[in-house]
N, C-alpha and C positions, 0 to 999 in steps of 0.2 A: 500592519506590523506583525501580527500573529502569523499571517500568511508566510512572510519571509522566514520566521522562526520554524514553522513546520517544514518548509522546504530545506532549510539548513539542517534540521534534525535528520531528515531523510538522507541528505548528502553525507552527514557524519556516519550514519548507520551503514551507508553504502561503502564508505571508506573502511569501516570496521568489518566489512564482510557479513553484515547481519541482515541483508536484504536480498531477496530474489525478485527478479522482475521479468515481465513478459507473461503472456497468458498461460502457456504450458507450465513454466516453472512455478508460477503462483498457484496454479491448480494442484500441482504435485505437492507443494509445501503444505497446502491446506489438508489434502487427503492423507498425508503422512503424519499429520499432527504437529508439524514444526512451526506453522504460521501462528503468530500470536495476534496479528492484526493484518487486515487487507485494505489497501487503498486503491480505488478505481478512479480514473479521471472522470470529471463531470461530463466531458464530451465523448465518452465511450458510447458504442452502439447500444441500443435498447436490449439486443440479444445478449451482449456481454454483461450488461448490468443485471439482467434477469438471471443469467447463469451463475454469476458470483453471489447474488443475493440468496438464491436457493441453496447453493453449496455452503456458504458461510453460515446460514441459519441452521442447516442440517448438522454441520460440524461444530457449531457454537463458537465461531470465530468472529470477533468484532469487524464490521465492514464500514468503511467510510467512502463517500464520494467527494473527491477533493481535487482542485486544480484542473489544469488542462493536460493533454498528452505531452505537449511541449515542456511545460513547467515540471511535470513529474519526470520526464526524460532527462532534462538538464540536471535535476537534483540527483538522479540515479546514475549520472555520468554517461547517458546514452542520448541518442537523438530524440526518439519518441518512446514513451512507455504509457500504456493504458492501464496496466495493473502491476502492483507490486505487493509483496508480503514481507512484513517485518518478522524476524525470527529471534528477536532479543527482547526480554521482558522490560529492561530499563528504557530502551528506546520507544517501545510501543506504549508504555505508561506515560512517558513524557509527551509523546505526540497526542495521545488521547486527552491529556490535560489541556493541551493547546487548542485542540478541536472542540472539546466539550468543557469550556471553562466553568 
């Protein structure tokens, strides 16, 4: 049940224009200080996971591994998405509460 809520919140944030998705856009959002939370799919490559783990720890951005590339893509209105960054405080806090109850 919580899984559906998380993906629904990602969908709402996407419609509100508060998400960037894709590796390059997510990386730019983190480096520019706009990302308040990063979500990487659980089935991402080890290289991608390591890259975002290091980057998010350096820039002090919360990082979560969640869902599959298909489920994150569907929630973000795309076919597949391995990474996405939330750029809204309200959405990121709501999703953090659902992931870390």
